[in-house]
N, C-alpha and C positions, 0 to 999 in steps of 0.2 A: 190754484188758489182763486176763490171767487170773491170779488169786491163789487157789490152793487149790481150783481148779475153779469159782470164781465170776468172773463177768465184772464188771469195774469200769469204768464209763463216766465219762469226764471231759468236762464240757461247760462251755465258757467263757461267761461272761455277756456281754451286749451291750456293757457298759462295758469289759470286758477285751478283747473283739474290736476295739472302736474304738481302745483304747489301743495295741494291737499294730499296727493299720493306720496310726495316726499316727506311731508310731516308725519303721515301714517307709518311710512317705512322706518323713519327715524325712531319713532315710538316703539314699534314692534321689535326692531333690532335691539333696543335697549332692554326691553322686557325679556327677550331671549337671553341676552347677555347676563342679566341678573340670575335667571334660572340656571344657566350653565355654571355660573359662579358658585351658587349654593351647592350644586351637584358636585363640582370639582373639589370644594373644601370638604364636603362630606366624604368623597372618595379618598382624600388624603387621610382623614381621620380613620377610615376603614383600611388604610394601607393597600389600596387598590392601584397597583402599578402594572402597566403604564396608563391605565384608563384615566387616572386623575390628571395626567398631563394632557391627554386628548381632550378632556372636558375643559381644562383651562384654555387650551388652544381655541376651542369653539367659543368660549366666553369672550376672550379678547378679540377674536374675529368679529363677533356680533357688536361689541362696544365700538370698535374702530369703524366698522362699516356703517354704523348708525350715523356718525358724523358725515361720512362721505356720501351717504344717500341723500343728503340735503342738496347736493349739486349734481349727482350722477344718477341716471336711471338704474333700476335694479339689474337689468340685463348687462349694462356696462360694468357694473360692479363685478359680476360673475366673469364676464369675458376678459376684463383687464387684470383682475387680481386673483381669481380663483380662491384658493385657500392659502395663498402665500403670505404668511403673516408679516415677514419683514417688509415686503413690498406694500402691503396694506398700511403698515405703520408709517412708512416713509411718506406715503401720500397723505395720511392723516396729519402728520407733523407739519408738512408743508402748508396745510390749510389752517390748522388750529394751534400750532405751536411753533410759529416762525422764529421765536426768540430762543428756541432750543430747550424749553423747560422739560421736555420728555427725553432728551438725548441720554440722560443717565440710565434709561431703561432699555437702551439698544441691546445690550448683552442679554438682558432678561428675555426680550422678544426672540433673539436668535436661539437661545437655549430652548425656549418653549417650542419653537417651530420644529426642532429636531424630533419632537414626539410625533409629529405628523408622518414621519418616515416609518413609524412602527405602529400605525393604526392596524396594519395587517402583520401577521407573524413572519413574513418572508425574510426580512432582513435579520431579525433576531435569530431565526433558525440557521441562517447562513453565517452570521458574524458573531452571534452572541450579543450580550448587552450587560452593561453595568447601569443600575438605576438607583438614584438617590433623591430623596425629597426631604428637605429640612425647612423648619419654620423660620430660622434666622440664618446665621452664617453656615454654609455647608462645608464640611471637611472634604478633603480630597481622598477618595477611596483608593485602596491598593488594587493591584491588578488581579489578585487572587491566584497568582502563579501562572497566569496565562500569558503567552507570548506569541503573537502580538496581543496587546490588551484589547478586550472587546470595546466597542464604542460606549461612551459615557453619556447617559441621559439624566439630567438633573434639573430640579427647579427649586426655587426658594419661595415659600408661601407668602412670607411677609413682604417680599419685593413685589409680588403680584398683587397683594392687597393695596400697596401704595400706588402701584401703576393704575389699578382700576379707579381709585379715588382721583388720580391725576387726570385720567381720561374724562371723567365727569366734569372736572373743573375746567379743563381746556376746551371742552365742547359746550360749556355754559349750560349744562344740564344738572338739575337738582336731583341727586340720587334718592332723596326721600320720596320724591314723586313716584319712583319706580319700586321702592321697597316698603312703602307704607302698608301695602296690602298684606305684608307678611305679619302684621299685627295679630292676625288670627291663626298664625302658624308658628307657635313658639319654638318648635324644634328647628325650623329654618332660620329663625332669628338667632338662635343660639349658635348655629353653624357659622353664620357670618360673624357673630360677636367674639367667638372664642379666640383668644390670643391674636387679635386683629388690631394692628396699630391704627387702622383707618376706620374702625367700627363706629366711632362717634360721628364721622362724616357720612357713613353709608346707611346708618339706621336711625330712626327716630328715637328719642329718649325713652327709656323704659317707664311705663306708667305704673 
């Protein structure tokens, strides 16, 4: 930058560069979380099992790692946590929910993480699987006559909706900042809004 014929050079310190990187990572993780969340709800509506569970797993992982990225380098996030959702959630709660506001969702996280075991067909081919997705309270399915019963994989859409809203709240992030761009994508907005108890928190009011 030239000022009166003199060149002025601005150089950020390592601490400033790290802070900017962490802010950018936080923002990008949140953006990815929203996109996976829309895709997961869409997959539920299309009855795509187990892919909807895998997409929810990605979404929650992104949202939780967004908060952790404020204090941890990206390489540390990968090396320490990988894709282990319960471990990521425990670290997030220690930092952002010390009063236990997110403890009610521990079972939701545990059940969702089970879908990570069936990203590939190996386990389903060997052991079989029961899969159930419900919007509200999920009934307990029968065994279908199989003994022993195949592993059960299930998720509750509305519990995940509430958890996503709580993560935004706990990490002091305004969800409207990350969903406002969906104003130009009515189909995506409808996917989030449909039968969602947290829709008013996650989406701007309809114009």
